[in-house]
Every structure is written in structure tokens, then in C-alpha cells.
C-alpha positions in Angstrom: -12.3 -4.0 0.6 -11.1 -0.7 -0.8 -7.6 0.8 -0.6 -7.4 4.5 -0.1 -4.1 6.3 -1.0 -3.3 9.8 0.1 -0.6 12.1 -1.1 0.3 9.8 -4.0 2.9 10.4 -6.7 4.3 8.1 -9.3 6.8 6.6 -6.8 4.8 6.2 -3.5 1.8 7.1 -1.4 2.6 8.9 1.9 -0.5 7.3 3.4 -2.3 4.0 2.6 -5.5 3.0 4.4 -6.9 -0.5 4.2 -9.2 -2.6 6.4 -9.0 -0.2 9.3 -5.3 0.1 9.2 -3.1 3.2 8.3 0.3 2.7 6.8 2.7 5.7 6.6 5.7 5.8 4.2 9.1 6.6 5.7 8.7 9.9 7.5 11.7 12.3 7.9 12.7 15.9 8.5 13.0 18.0 5.4 15.7 20.2 7.0 18.7 17.8 7.1 21.0 20.5 8.6 19.6 19.8 12.1 20.8 17.4 14.7 19.1 14.1 15.9 16.7 15.7 18.4 15.5 18.3 15.9 15.2 15.7 13.1 13.3 13.4 15.4 10.9 16.2 16.5 10.2 17.1 12.8 9.7 13.5 11.9 7.2 13.0 14.7 5.4 16.2 13.7 5.1 14.7 10.2 3.7 11.5 11.6 1.1 13.5 13.6 0.1 15.4 10.5 -0.3 12.3 8.3 -2.1 10.3 11.0 -4.6 13.2 11.5 -5.1 13.4 7.7 -5.9 9.6 7.7 -8.4 10.1 10.6 -6.4 8.7 13.5 -3.6 9.8 16.0 -0.5 8.6 17.7 -2.4 6.9 20.5 -3.5 4.3 18.0 -0.1 3.5 16.6 0.4 -0.3 16.4 4.0 -0.5 15.2 7.0 1.8 14.3 10.3 1.0 12.7 13.0 3.6 13.3 16.0 3.8 11.1 19.0 5.7 12.5 22.0 6.6 10.5 24.1 6.1 13.6 22.8 3.8 16.4 24.8 6.0 18.8 22.1 8.6 18.2 19.5 6.4 19.9 19.6 8.3 23.2 18.9 11.6 21.6 16.1 10.2 19.5 14.7 8.4 22.5 14.6 11.6 24.5 12.3 13.2 22.0 10.4 9.9 21.4 9.7 9.3 25.1 8.2 12.8 25.5 6.0 12.3 22.4 4.5 8.9 23.0 1.3 9.1 25.1 1.7 7.4 28.5 0.5 3.8 28.3 0.3 3.9 24.5 3.8 2.7 23.5 3.6 0.8 20.2 5.6 -2.2 19.2 8.9 -0.8 18.0 12.1 -1.7 16.2 15.1 0.6 16.0 17.9 -0.2 13.6 21.0 1.4 12.1 20.7 1.9 8.4 22.5 3.5 5.5 20.4 6.5 4.5 19.9 8.1 1.1 21.6 11.3 2.3 24.6 11.5 4.6 22.8 14.3 6.5 19.6 12.3 7.1 19.8 11.0 10.7 16.4 9.4 11.3 13.5 8.0 9.3 10.4 6.2 10.6 7.6 4.0 9.2 4.3 3.7 11.0 1.4 1.3 11.1 -1.7 2.6 13.0 -5.3 1.7 13.6 -8.3 3.8 12.7 -10.8 4.5 15.5 
């Protein structure tokens, strides 16, 4: 079976497709001056973009891992997340506190989704 890699550079591929499954690299907001809700919104927009490029969408997400700089931001992140996830299509999900590469990065997400 072939492996398709999209938006690849020497360090990583933003999207990897294999055996009907789409894997997204850690998605995050490029504007780190924003708060948790804005960073979450931008991160989810990025996920939508990459899933569409791979030929799928958020209704087919199987699993998400959410990394928060501060677990106390969970309520703000969940407010945006809950409005974004299609009703009845909630994926398996983990949400953990993590040390981020930048002190201004508040949220990062990795995604696994199915192709139609």
C-alpha cells in the first residue's frame, strides 16, 4: 500500500495518508499573541483545511489529542471545540497539559481521520 505525504519538508509532513486513514501533524495557530479561544479557532480552521486537502472532513475524525499549555484553559478551548464538532460525530479524544515549544503557544492538536 502506498503512503501519500502532503506539505512535506525535511522535518515533517503536515498530512500523511495511508490505508484509508489521514494523519495530521500537530496543528496550531500561527498568531501566538491571541488567547485560548482564538488560538483554538485558528487551530480548528487549520484542521479543516488539511482534512479537505486530504479528501475528508471533520465528521470523519477518529481521534484527536489536544495539548494545552495550561489545563486551566480547558473550558475556553472546549467552548470553541463544542461549537465546531458536528453533532453526533465526536471523536475519541485526549486532552493533556504539555510544555510547549513557545511560551505563547496555548494549544496544539494532532488528528487521525478516515477517508470517505
